[in-house]
PyMOL Python script that loads the backbone (N, CA, C, O; Angstrom):
from pymol import cmd

cmd.read_pdbstr("""\
ATOM      1  N   MET A   1       0.532  -1.285   0.142  1.00  0.00           N
ATOM      2  CA  MET A   1       0.104  -0.268   0.137  1.00  0.00           C
ATOM      3  C   MET A   1       0.521   1.008  -0.604  1.00  0.00           C
ATOM      4  O   MET A   1       0.783   0.979  -1.807  1.00  0.00           O
ATOM      5  N   GLU A   2       0.581   2.143   0.140  1.00  0.00           N
ATOM      6  CA  GLU A   2       1.093   3.119  -0.684  1.00  0.00           C
ATOM      7  C   GLU A   2       1.494   4.547   0.786  1.00  0.00           C
ATOM      8  O   GLU A   2       0.676   4.251   1.658  1.00  0.00           O
ATOM      9  N   TYR A   3       1.932   5.211   1.067  1.00  0.00           N
ATOM     10  CA  TYR A   3       2.290   5.866   2.150  1.00  0.00           C
ATOM     11  C   TYR A   3       1.986   7.262   2.133  1.00  0.00           C
ATOM     12  O   TYR A   3       2.910   7.993   1.776  1.00  0.00           O
ATOM     13  N   PHE A   4       1.076   7.711   2.390  1.00  0.00           N
ATOM     14  CA  PHE A   4       0.865   8.949   2.423  1.00  0.00           C
ATOM     15  C   PHE A   4       2.297   9.870   2.213  1.00  0.00           C
ATOM     16  O   PHE A   4       2.327  10.500   1.156  1.00  0.00           O
ATOM     17  N   PHE A   5       3.007   9.954   2.752  1.00  0.00           N
ATOM     18  CA  PHE A   5       4.441  10.647   3.608  1.00  0.00           C
ATOM     19  C   PHE A   5       6.040  10.430   2.541  1.00  0.00           C
ATOM     20  O   PHE A   5       6.903  11.192   2.105  1.00  0.00           O
ATOM     21  N   ASP A   6       5.831   9.313   2.497  1.00  0.00           N
ATOM     22  CA  ASP A   6       5.972   8.549   1.137  1.00  0.00           C
ATOM     23  C   ASP A   6       5.998   9.506  -0.501  1.00  0.00           C
ATOM     24  O   ASP A   6       6.856   9.780  -1.341  1.00  0.00           O
ATOM     25  N   ILE A   7       5.102   9.665  -0.385  1.00  0.00           N
ATOM     26  CA  ILE A   7       4.916  10.182  -2.300  1.00  0.00           C
ATOM     27  C   ILE A   7       4.462  11.567  -1.881  1.00  0.00           C
ATOM     28  O   ILE A   7       4.739  12.412  -2.732  1.00  0.00           O
ATOM     29  N   ALA A   8       3.738  12.114  -0.630  1.00  0.00           N
ATOM     30  CA  ALA A   8       3.322  13.690  -1.322  1.00  0.00           C
ATOM     31  C   ALA A   8       5.164  14.355  -0.653  1.00  0.00           C
ATOM     32  O   ALA A   8       6.013  13.915   0.122  1.00  0.00           O
ATOM     33  N   THR A   9       4.939  16.137  -1.898  1.00  0.00           N
ATOM     34  CA  THR A   9       6.009  16.396  -1.473  1.00  0.00           C
ATOM     35  C   THR A   9       5.850  17.414   0.114  1.00  0.00           C
ATOM     36  O   THR A   9       5.077  17.204   1.049  1.00  0.00           O
ATOM     37  N   PRO A  10       6.638  18.264   0.000  1.00  0.00           N
ATOM     38  CA  PRO A  10       6.557  18.732   1.064  1.00  0.00           C
ATOM     39  C   PRO A  10       5.447  20.132   1.080  1.00  0.00           C
ATOM     40  O   PRO A  10       5.046  20.407   2.211  1.00  0.00           O
ATOM     41  N   GLU A  11       5.112  20.703   0.358  1.00  0.00           N
ATOM     42  CA  GLU A  11       4.060  21.475  -0.047  1.00  0.00           C
ATOM     43  C   GLU A  11       2.804  20.827   0.088  1.00  0.00           C
ATOM     44  O   GLU A  11       1.925  21.139   0.891  1.00  0.00           O
ATOM     45  N   GLU A  12       2.758  19.554  -1.064  1.00  0.00           N
ATOM     46  CA  GLU A  12       1.549  19.120  -0.097  1.00  0.00           C
ATOM     47  C   GLU A  12       1.121  18.711   1.290  1.00  0.00           C
ATOM     48  O   GLU A  12       0.155  18.696   2.053  1.00  0.00           O
ATOM     49  N   ILE A  13       2.628  18.329   1.158  1.00  0.00           N
ATOM     50  CA  ILE A  13       2.394  17.924   2.755  1.00  0.00           C
ATOM     51  C   ILE A  13       1.630  19.032   3.867  1.00  0.00           C
ATOM     52  O   ILE A  13       0.634  18.737   4.526  1.00  0.00           O
ATOM     53  N   ALA A  14       2.246  20.200   3.905  1.00  0.00           N
ATOM     54  CA  ALA A  14       1.806  20.850   4.323  1.00  0.00           C
ATOM     55  C   ALA A  14       0.263  21.923   4.421  1.00  0.00           C
ATOM     56  O   ALA A  14      -0.262  22.782   5.130  1.00  0.00           O
ATOM     57  N   ARG A  15       0.014  20.990   2.924  1.00  0.00           N
ATOM     58  CA  ARG A  15      -1.590  21.992   2.109  1.00  0.00           C
ATOM     59  C   ARG A  15      -2.000  20.938   3.652  1.00  0.00           C
ATOM     60  O   ARG A  15      -2.304  21.678   4.588  1.00  0.00           O
ATOM     61  N   GLN A  16      -2.050  19.329   4.045  1.00  0.00           N
ATOM     62  CA  GLN A  16      -2.545  18.753   4.427  1.00  0.00           C
ATOM     63  C   GLN A  16      -2.775  18.744   6.005  1.00  0.00           C
ATOM     64  O   GLN A  16      -3.726  18.565   6.766  1.00  0.00           O
ATOM     65  N   PHE A  17      -1.250  19.063   6.118  1.00  0.00           N
ATOM     66  CA  PHE A  17      -1.036  18.852   8.192  1.00  0.00           C
ATOM     67  C   PHE A  17      -0.429  20.814   8.024  1.00  0.00           C
ATOM     68  O   PHE A  17       0.727  21.210   8.171  1.00  0.00           O
ATOM     69  N   PRO A  18      -1.480  21.539   7.738  1.00  0.00           N
ATOM     70  CA  PRO A  18      -0.158  22.583   8.340  1.00  0.00           C
ATOM     71  C   PRO A  18      -0.445  23.310   9.527  1.00  0.00           C
ATOM     72  O   PRO A  18      -0.241  24.512   9.361  1.00  0.00           O
ATOM     73  N   THR A  19      -0.679  23.137  10.191  1.00  0.00           N
ATOM     74  CA  THR A  19      -0.274  22.839  11.650  1.00  0.00           C
ATOM     75  C   THR A  19       1.050  21.736  12.147  1.00  0.00           C
ATOM     76  O   THR A  19       2.118  22.246  12.485  1.00  0.00           O
ATOM     77  N   SER A  20       0.937  20.678  12.156  1.00  0.00           N
ATOM     78  CA  SER A  20       2.292  20.005  11.989  1.00  0.00           C
ATOM     79  C   SER A  20       3.324  20.304  11.027  1.00  0.00           C
ATOM     80  O   SER A  20       4.534  20.087  11.106  1.00  0.00           O
ATOM     81  N   ALA A  21       2.530  20.930   9.944  1.00  0.00           N
ATOM     82  CA  ALA A  21       3.632  20.951   8.887  1.00  0.00           C
ATOM     83  C   ALA A  21       5.192  21.890  10.224  1.00  0.00           C
ATOM     84  O   ALA A  21       6.381  21.583  10.320  1.00  0.00           O
ATOM     85  N   LYS A  22       4.529  22.814  10.850  1.00  0.00           N
ATOM     86  CA  LYS A  22       6.161  23.227  11.640  1.00  0.00           C
ATOM     87  C   LYS A  22       6.567  23.372  12.448  1.00  0.00           C
ATOM     88  O   LYS A  22       7.304  24.218  12.954  1.00  0.00           O
ATOM     89  N   ILE A  23       5.920  22.139  12.816  1.00  0.00           N
ATOM     90  CA  ILE A  23       6.475  21.218  14.602  1.00  0.00           C
ATOM     91  C   ILE A  23       6.063  19.885  13.962  1.00  0.00           C
ATOM     92  O   ILE A  23       5.134  19.189  13.552  1.00  0.00           O
ATOM     93  N   PRO A  24       8.370  20.090  14.303  1.00  0.00           N
ATOM     94  CA  PRO A  24       8.277  18.559  14.214  1.00  0.00           C
ATOM     95  C   PRO A  24       7.921  17.420  14.538  1.00  0.00           C
ATOM     96  O   PRO A  24       7.721  16.639  13.608  1.00  0.00           O
ATOM     97  N   SER A  25       7.695  16.876  16.096  1.00  0.00           N
ATOM     98  CA  SER A  25       6.915  16.773  16.922  1.00  0.00           C
ATOM     99  C   SER A  25       6.150  16.187  16.661  1.00  0.00           C
ATOM    100  O   SER A  25       6.255  14.961  16.623  1.00  0.00           O
ATOM    101  N   PHE A  26       4.478  17.176  16.219  1.00  0.00           N
ATOM    102  CA  PHE A  26       3.576  16.741  15.790  1.00  0.00           C
ATOM    103  C   PHE A  26       2.861  15.997  14.423  1.00  0.00           C
ATOM    104  O   PHE A  26       1.881  15.352  14.052  1.00  0.00           O
ATOM    105  N   LEU A  27       4.525  16.792  13.848  1.00  0.00           N
ATOM    106  CA  LEU A  27       4.292  15.529  11.971  1.00  0.00           C
ATOM    107  C   LEU A  27       4.940  13.959  11.929  1.00  0.00           C
ATOM    108  O   LEU A  27       4.973  12.933  11.249  1.00  0.00           O
ATOM    109  N   GLU A  28       5.449  14.601  13.236  1.00  0.00           N
ATOM    110  CA  GLU A  28       6.031  12.819  13.187  1.00  0.00           C
ATOM    111  C   GLU A  28       4.732  12.070  13.943  1.00  0.00           C
ATOM    112  O   GLU A  28       4.432  11.191  13.134  1.00  0.00           O
ATOM    113  N   HIS A  29       4.054  11.992  14.771  1.00  0.00           N
ATOM    114  CA  HIS A  29       2.793  11.663  15.775  1.00  0.00           C
ATOM    115  C   HIS A  29       1.779  12.000  14.406  1.00  0.00           C
ATOM    116  O   HIS A  29       0.695  12.339  14.881  1.00  0.00           O
ATOM    117  N   ASP A  30       1.738  12.023  13.490  1.00  0.00           N
ATOM    118  CA  ASP A  30       0.861  12.347  12.660  1.00  0.00           C
ATOM    119  C   ASP A  30       1.660  11.392  10.980  1.00  0.00           C
ATOM    120  O   ASP A  30       0.901  11.029  10.081  1.00  0.00           O
ATOM    121  N   ARG A  31       2.753  11.224  10.918  1.00  0.00           N
ATOM    122  CA  ARG A  31       3.386  10.300  10.401  1.00  0.00           C
ATOM    123  C   ARG A  31       3.151   8.783  11.499  1.00  0.00           C
ATOM    124  O   ARG A  31       2.753   7.873  10.773  1.00  0.00           O
ATOM    125  N   GLN A  32       3.236   8.487  12.414  1.00  0.00           N
ATOM    126  CA  GLN A  32       2.673   7.576  13.096  1.00  0.00           C
ATOM    127  C   GLN A  32       1.399   7.096  12.999  1.00  0.00           C
ATOM    128  O   GLN A  32       1.231   5.988  12.491  1.00  0.00           O
ATOM    129  N   LEU A  33       0.621   7.631  13.334  1.00  0.00           N
ATOM    130  CA  LEU A  33      -0.820   7.564  13.012  1.00  0.00           C
ATOM    131  C   LEU A  33      -1.645   7.204  11.946  1.00  0.00           C
ATOM    132  O   LEU A  33      -2.797   6.879  12.234  1.00  0.00           O
ATOM    133  N   LEU A  34      -1.222   7.191  10.503  1.00  0.00           N
ATOM    134  CA  LEU A  34      -1.217   6.901   9.543  1.00  0.00           C
ATOM    135  C   LEU A  34      -0.857   5.689   9.496  1.00  0.00           C
ATOM    136  O   LEU A  34      -1.668   4.781   9.317  1.00  0.00           O
ATOM    137  N   LYS A  35       0.689   5.460   9.685  1.00  0.00           N
ATOM    138  CA  LYS A  35       1.080   3.940   9.319  1.00  0.00           C
ATOM    139  C   LYS A  35       0.433   2.702   9.944  1.00  0.00           C
ATOM    140  O   LYS A  35       0.456   1.533   9.559  1.00  0.00           O
ATOM    141  N   GLU A  36      -0.519   3.618  11.687  1.00  0.00           N
ATOM    142  CA  GLU A  36      -0.679   2.658  12.809  1.00  0.00           C
ATOM    143  C   GLU A  36      -2.451   2.715  12.107  1.00  0.00           C
ATOM    144  O   GLU A  36      -3.269   2.286  12.922  1.00  0.00           O
ATOM    145  N   ASN A  37      -2.890   3.049  11.135  1.00  0.00           N
ATOM    146  CA  ASN A  37      -4.689   3.581  11.031  1.00  0.00           C
ATOM    147  C   ASN A  37      -4.732   3.363   9.346  1.00  0.00           C
ATOM    148  O   ASN A  37      -4.803   4.440   8.756  1.00  0.00           O
ATOM    149  N   PRO A  38      -4.707   2.353   8.599  1.00  0.00           N
ATOM    150  CA  PRO A  38      -4.246   2.022   7.275  1.00  0.00           C
ATOM    151  C   PRO A  38      -5.709   2.670   6.116  1.00  0.00           C
ATOM    152  O   PRO A  38      -5.648   2.733   4.888  1.00  0.00           O
ATOM    153  N   ASP A  39      -7.296   3.203   7.276  1.00  0.00           N
ATOM    154  CA  ASP A  39      -7.748   4.039   6.607  1.00  0.00           C
ATOM    155  C   ASP A  39      -8.102   5.243   6.571  1.00  0.00           C
ATOM    156  O   ASP A  39      -9.150   5.670   6.089  1.00  0.00           O
ATOM    157  N   ASP A  40      -7.105   5.956   7.164  1.00  0.00           N
ATOM    158  CA  ASP A  40      -6.273   7.581   7.756  1.00  0.00           C
ATOM    159  C   ASP A  40      -5.329   7.807   6.454  1.00  0.00           C
ATOM    160  O   ASP A  40      -5.238   8.877   5.851  1.00  0.00           O
ATOM    161  N   ASN A  41      -4.657   6.628   6.135  1.00  0.00           N
ATOM    162  CA  ASN A  41      -3.972   7.026   5.914  1.00  0.00           C
ATOM    163  C   ASN A  41      -4.367   6.892   4.484  1.00  0.00           C
ATOM    164  O   ASN A  41      -3.526   7.649   3.999  1.00  0.00           O
ATOM    165  N   LEU A  42      -5.072   6.451   3.453  1.00  0.00           N
ATOM    166  CA  LEU A  42      -5.957   5.847   2.461  1.00  0.00           C
ATOM    167  C   LEU A  42      -6.539   7.656   2.170  1.00  0.00           C
ATOM    168  O   LEU A  42      -6.504   8.419   1.204  1.00  0.00           O
ATOM    169  N   THR A  43      -7.061   7.746   3.637  1.00  0.00           N
ATOM    170  CA  THR A  43      -7.918   9.758   3.364  1.00  0.00           C
ATOM    171  C   THR A  43      -7.260  10.566   2.651  1.00  0.00           C
ATOM    172  O   THR A  43      -7.554  11.329   1.730  1.00  0.00           O
ATOM    173  N   GLU A  44      -5.650  10.114   3.587  1.00  0.00           N
ATOM    174  CA  GLU A  44      -5.473  11.573   3.152  1.00  0.00           C
ATOM    175  C   GLU A  44      -4.298  11.185   1.652  1.00  0.00           C
ATOM    176  O   GLU A  44      -3.816  11.979   0.844  1.00  0.00           O
ATOM    177  N   LEU A  45      -4.137   9.682   1.742  1.00  0.00           N
ATOM    178  CA  LEU A  45      -4.037   9.460  -0.043  1.00  0.00           C
ATOM    179  C   LEU A  45      -5.397   9.883  -1.137  1.00  0.00           C
ATOM    180  O   LEU A  45      -4.984   9.952  -2.295  1.00  0.00           O
ATOM    181  N   VAL A  46      -6.283  10.055  -1.065  1.00  0.00           N
ATOM    182  CA  VAL A  46      -7.357  10.046  -1.665  1.00  0.00           C
ATOM    183  C   VAL A  46      -7.275  11.826  -2.106  1.00  0.00           C
ATOM    184  O   VAL A  46      -7.188  12.416  -3.183  1.00  0.00           O
ATOM    185  N   TYR A  47      -7.385  12.437  -0.129  1.00  0.00           N
ATOM    186  CA  TYR A  47      -6.987  14.142  -0.741  1.00  0.00           C
ATOM    187  C   TYR A  47      -5.809  14.617  -1.757  1.00  0.00           C
ATOM    188  O   TYR A  47      -5.713  15.587  -2.509  1.00  0.00           O
ATOM    189  N   LEU A  48      -5.049  13.642  -1.491  1.00  0.00           N
ATOM    190  CA  LEU A  48      -3.962  14.011  -1.795  1.00  0.00           C
ATOM    191  C   LEU A  48      -3.851  13.956  -3.996  1.00  0.00           C
ATOM    192  O   LEU A  48      -3.260  14.707  -4.772  1.00  0.00           O
ATOM    193  N   TYR A  49      -4.418  13.152  -4.160  1.00  0.00           N
ATOM    194  CA  TYR A  49      -4.718  12.298  -5.635  1.00  0.00           C
ATOM    195  C   TYR A  49      -5.365  13.033  -6.033  1.00  0.00           C
ATOM    196  O   TYR A  49      -5.046  13.505  -7.124  1.00  0.00           O
ATOM    197  N   TRP A  50      -6.819  13.603  -5.258  1.00  0.00           N
ATOM    198  CA  TRP A  50      -7.575  14.956  -6.105  1.00  0.00           C
ATOM    199  C   TRP A  50      -6.505  16.591  -5.934  1.00  0.00           C
ATOM    200  O   TRP A  50      -6.379  17.503  -6.751  1.00  0.00           O
ATOM    201  N   GLY A  51      -6.001  16.458  -4.803  1.00  0.00           N
ATOM    202  CA  GLY A  51      -5.536  17.674  -5.381  1.00  0.00           C
ATOM    203  C   GLY A  51      -4.867  17.937  -6.141  1.00  0.00           C
ATOM    204  O   GLY A  51      -4.616  19.057  -6.587  1.00  0.00           O
ATOM    205  N   ARG A  52      -4.263  16.468  -6.560  1.00  0.00           N
ATOM    206  CA  ARG A  52      -3.486  16.651  -8.012  1.00  0.00           C
ATOM    207  C   ARG A  52      -4.241  16.618  -9.272  1.00  0.00           C
ATOM    208  O   ARG A  52      -3.513  16.623 -10.265  1.00  0.00           O
ATOM    209  N   GLY A  53      -5.846  16.578  -9.561  1.00  0.00           N
ATOM    210  CA  GLY A  53      -5.866  16.945 -10.449  1.00  0.00           C
ATOM    211  C   GLY A  53      -6.746  14.731 -11.085  1.00  0.00           C
ATOM    212  O   GLY A  53      -7.343  14.277 -12.061  1.00  0.00           O
ATOM    213  N   GLU A  54      -6.274  14.241  -9.868  1.00  0.00           N
ATOM    214  CA  GLU A  54      -6.178  12.571 -10.625  1.00  0.00           C
ATOM    215  C   GLU A  54      -7.489  12.365  -9.964  1.00  0.00           C
ATOM    216  O   GLU A  54      -7.641  12.239  -8.749  1.00  0.00           O
ATOM    217  N   LYS A  55      -8.198  12.347 -10.646  1.00  0.00           N
ATOM    218  CA  LYS A  55      -9.641  12.227  -9.562  1.00  0.00           C
ATOM    219  C   LYS A  55     -10.272  10.752  -9.496  1.00  0.00           C
ATOM    220  O   LYS A  55     -10.909  10.284  -8.552  1.00  0.00           O
ATOM    221  N   LYS A  56      -9.940  10.098 -10.762  1.00  0.00           N
ATOM    222  CA  LYS A  56     -10.241   7.778 -10.864  1.00  0.00           C
ATOM    223  C   LYS A  56      -9.207   7.349  -9.837  1.00  0.00           C
ATOM    224  O   LYS A  56      -9.489   6.536  -8.957  1.00  0.00           O
ATOM    225  N   LYS A  57      -7.795   8.000  -9.978  1.00  0.00           N
ATOM    226  CA  LYS A  57      -6.900   7.246  -8.735  1.00  0.00           C
ATOM    227  C   LYS A  57      -7.279   7.699  -7.042  1.00  0.00           C
ATOM    228  O   LYS A  57      -7.110   7.153  -5.952  1.00  0.00           O
ATOM    229  N   ALA A  58      -7.946   9.145  -7.566  1.00  0.00           N
ATOM    230  CA  ALA A  58      -8.719   8.890  -5.784  1.00  0.00           C
ATOM    231  C   ALA A  58      -9.847   8.631  -5.866  1.00  0.00           C
ATOM    232  O   ALA A  58      -9.956   9.641  -6.563  1.00  0.00           O
ATOM    233  N   GLU A  59     -10.465   8.393  -5.847  1.00  0.00           N
ATOM    234  CA  GLU A  59     -12.085   7.319  -5.785  1.00  0.00           C
ATOM    235  C   GLU A  59     -11.583   5.644  -6.210  1.00  0.00           C
ATOM    236  O   GLU A  59     -12.478   4.809  -6.078  1.00  0.00           O
ATOM    237  N   GLN A  60     -10.818   5.354  -6.486  1.00  0.00           N
ATOM    238  CA  GLN A  60      -9.771   3.949  -6.186  1.00  0.00           C
ATOM    239  C   GLN A  60      -9.113   3.703  -4.783  1.00  0.00           C
ATOM    240  O   GLN A  60      -9.223   2.662  -4.136  1.00  0.00           O
ATOM    241  N   LEU A  61      -8.486   4.703  -4.453  1.00  0.00           N
ATOM    242  CA  LEU A  61      -8.132   4.680  -3.156  1.00  0.00           C
ATOM    243  C   LEU A  61      -9.904   5.035  -2.079  1.00  0.00           C
ATOM    244  O   LEU A  61      -9.930   4.475  -0.984  1.00  0.00           O
ATOM    245  N   ARG A  62     -10.859   5.681  -2.368  1.00  0.00           N
ATOM    246  CA  ARG A  62     -11.667   5.763  -1.252  1.00  0.00           C
ATOM    247  C   ARG A  62     -13.075   4.027  -1.542  1.00  0.00           C
ATOM    248  O   ARG A  62     -14.135   3.773  -0.971  1.00  0.00           O
ATOM    249  N   GLN A  63     -12.533   3.496  -2.331  1.00  0.00           N
ATOM    250  CA  GLN A  63     -13.105   2.600  -2.348  1.00  0.00           C
ATOM    251  C   GLN A  63     -12.630   1.269  -1.622  1.00  0.00           C
ATOM    252  O   GLN A  63     -13.385   0.304  -1.513  1.00  0.00           O
ATOM    253  N   GLN A  64     -11.102   1.280  -1.048  1.00  0.00           N
ATOM    254  CA  GLN A  64     -10.598   0.549  -0.439  1.00  0.00           C
ATOM    255  C   GLN A  64     -10.472   0.748   1.519  1.00  0.00           C
ATOM    256  O   GLN A  64      -9.957   0.199   2.493  1.00  0.00           O
ATOM    257  N   ILE A  65     -11.241   1.786   1.197  1.00  0.00           N
ATOM    258  CA  ILE A  65     -11.387   2.685   3.056  1.00  0.00           C
ATOM    259  C   ILE A  65     -12.331   1.746   3.585  1.00  0.00           C
ATOM    260  O   ILE A  65     -13.521   1.583   3.319  1.00  0.00           O
ATOM    261  N   LYS A  66     -11.389   1.026   4.573  1.00  0.00           N
ATOM    262  CA  LYS A  66     -12.639  -0.228   4.912  1.00  0.00           C
ATOM    263  C   LYS A  66     -13.548   0.522   6.507  1.00  0.00           C
ATOM    264  O   LYS A  66     -14.349   0.117   7.349  1.00  0.00           O
ATOM    265  N   ASN A  67     -13.403   0.767   6.447  1.00  0.00           N
ATOM    266  CA  ASN A  67     -14.616   2.095   7.033  1.00  0.00           C
ATOM    267  C   ASN A  67     -15.821   2.748   6.404  1.00  0.00           C
ATOM    268  O   ASN A  67     -15.953   3.791   5.763  1.00  0.00           O
ATOM    269  N   GLU A  68     -16.506   1.977   6.718  1.00  0.00           N
ATOM    270  CA  GLU A  68     -18.176   2.551   6.211  1.00  0.00           C
ATOM    271  C   GLU A  68     -18.282   4.699   6.148  1.00  0.00           C
ATOM    272  O   GLU A  68     -18.157   5.729   5.486  1.00  0.00           O
ATOM    273  N   GLU A  69     -18.623   4.027   7.506  1.00  0.00           N
ATOM    274  CA  GLU A  69     -18.550   5.482   8.062  1.00  0.00           C
ATOM    275  C   GLU A  69     -17.590   6.720   6.587  1.00  0.00           C
ATOM    276  O   GLU A  69     -17.985   7.586   5.806  1.00  0.00           O
ATOM    277  N   GLN A  70     -15.807   5.875   7.022  1.00  0.00           N
ATOM    278  CA  GLN A  70     -15.002   7.188   7.090  1.00  0.00           C
ATOM    279  C   GLN A  70     -15.104   7.442   5.269  1.00  0.00           C
ATOM    280  O   GLN A  70     -14.676   8.481   4.765  1.00  0.00           O
ATOM    281  N   LYS A  71     -15.702   6.380   4.479  1.00  0.00           N
ATOM    282  CA  LYS A  71     -15.518   6.673   3.375  1.00  0.00           C
ATOM    283  C   LYS A  71     -16.161   6.950   3.194  1.00  0.00           C
ATOM    284  O   LYS A  71     -15.845   7.370   2.081  1.00  0.00           O
ATOM    285  N   LEU A  72     -17.639   7.324   3.347  1.00  0.00           N
ATOM    286  CA  LEU A  72     -18.889   7.881   3.109  1.00  0.00           C
ATOM    287  C   LEU A  72     -18.508   9.467   3.176  1.00  0.00           C
ATOM    288  O   LEU A  72     -18.877  10.220   2.274  1.00  0.00           O
ATOM    289  N   SER A  73     -17.870   9.863   4.115  1.00  0.00           N
ATOM    290  CA  SER A  73     -17.413  11.243   4.462  1.00  0.00           C
ATOM    291  C   SER A  73     -16.743  12.040   3.924  1.00  0.00           C
ATOM    292  O   SER A  73     -16.710  13.267   3.826  1.00  0.00           O
ATOM    293  N   VAL A  74     -15.658  10.388   3.226  1.00  0.00           N
ATOM    294  CA  VAL A  74     -14.486  11.240   1.928  1.00  0.00           C
ATOM    295  C   VAL A  74     -15.056  11.224   1.086  1.00  0.00           C
ATOM    296  O   VAL A  74     -14.444  11.776   0.171  1.00  0.00           O
ATOM    297  N   GLY A  75     -16.375  10.734   0.679  1.00  0.00           N
ATOM    298  CA  GLY A  75     -17.127  10.592  -0.900  1.00  0.00           C
ATOM    299  C   GLY A  75     -17.666  12.653  -0.415  1.00  0.00           C
ATOM    300  O   GLY A  75     -17.104  13.739  -0.559  1.00  0.00           O
ATOM    301  N   LEU A  76     -18.799  12.257   0.076  1.00  0.00           N
ATOM    302  CA  LEU A  76     -19.222  14.006   0.599  1.00  0.00           C
ATOM    303  C   LEU A  76     -17.970  14.610   0.311  1.00  0.00           C
ATOM    304  O   LEU A  76     -18.096  15.204  -0.760  1.00  0.00           O
ATOM    305  N   SER A  77     -16.591  14.765   0.852  1.00  0.00           N
ATOM    306  CA  SER A  77     -16.302  15.668   1.138  1.00  0.00           C
ATOM    307  C   SER A  77     -15.373  15.975  -1.036  1.00  0.00           C
ATOM    308  O   SER A  77     -14.829  16.780  -1.793  1.00  0.00           O
ATOM    309  N   LEU A  78     -15.782  14.842  -0.904  1.00  0.00           N
ATOM    310  CA  LEU A  78     -15.438  15.297  -2.837  1.00  0.00           C
ATOM    311  C   LEU A  78     -16.863  15.661  -2.998  1.00  0.00           C
ATOM    312  O   LEU A  78     -17.487  16.640  -3.408  1.00  0.00           O
ATOM    313  N   TYR A  79     -16.949  15.296  -2.848  1.00  0.00           N
ATOM    314  CA  TYR A  79     -18.776  15.767  -3.682  1.00  0.00           C
ATOM    315  C   TYR A  79     -18.845  17.132  -3.735  1.00  0.00           C
ATOM    316  O   TYR A  79     -19.003  17.715  -4.807  1.00  0.00           O
ATOM    317  N   GLU A  80     -18.705  17.911  -2.303  1.00  0.00           N
ATOM    318  CA  GLU A  80     -18.531  19.174  -2.361  1.00  0.00           C
ATOM    319  C   GLU A  80     -17.546  19.937  -2.338  1.00  0.00           C
ATOM    320  O   GLU A  80     -17.672  21.122  -2.030  1.00  0.00           O
ATOM    321  N   PHE A  81     -15.401  18.931  -2.937  1.00  0.00           N
ATOM    322  CA  PHE A  81     -14.985  19.951  -3.830  1.00  0.00           C
ATOM    323  C   PHE A  81     -15.102  20.354  -4.399  1.00  0.00           C
ATOM    324  O   PHE A  81     -14.764  21.537  -4.458  1.00  0.00           O
ATOM    325  N   ARG A  82     -16.225  19.142  -6.168  1.00  0.00           N
ATOM    326  CA  ARG A  82     -15.828  19.110  -7.131  1.00  0.00           C
ATOM    327  C   ARG A  82     -17.703  20.059  -6.663  1.00  0.00           C
ATOM    328  O   ARG A  82     -18.109  20.065  -7.825  1.00  0.00           O
ATOM    329  N   GLU A  83     -18.493  20.513  -6.119  1.00  0.00           N
ATOM    330  CA  GLU A  83     -18.832  22.027  -6.747  1.00  0.00           C
ATOM    331  C   GLU A  83     -19.145  23.293  -6.585  1.00  0.00           C
ATOM    332  O   GLU A  83     -20.009  24.156  -6.739  1.00  0.00           O
ATOM    333  N   SER A  84     -17.217  22.850  -5.900  1.00  0.00           N
ATOM    334  CA  SER A  84     -17.132  24.151  -5.234  1.00  0.00           C
ATOM    335  C   SER A  84     -15.706  24.568  -6.723  1.00  0.00           C
ATOM    336  O   SER A  84     -15.148  25.665  -6.754  1.00  0.00           O
TER     337      SER A  84
END
""", "prot")
cmd.dss("prot")
cmd.show_as("cartoon", "prot")
cmd.util.cbc("prot")
cmd.orient("prot")
């Protein structure tokens, strides 16, 4: 599985984790959380790929989220992004 922090650029990390990107200990905490929580990692990857304009890849990753509530929440966010 792809890991958000392995493929995101420093600018993308700062965009998705604006506070943590400024505080190394917070950023390390976020890194560890994503390693421990595959659905959270997938969520961040969905937003990463959506932001890159790779909507098909983002949707494929969203479909891999096991927690149905989280999958729905991410889908609703993408719908809102599409409308703006």
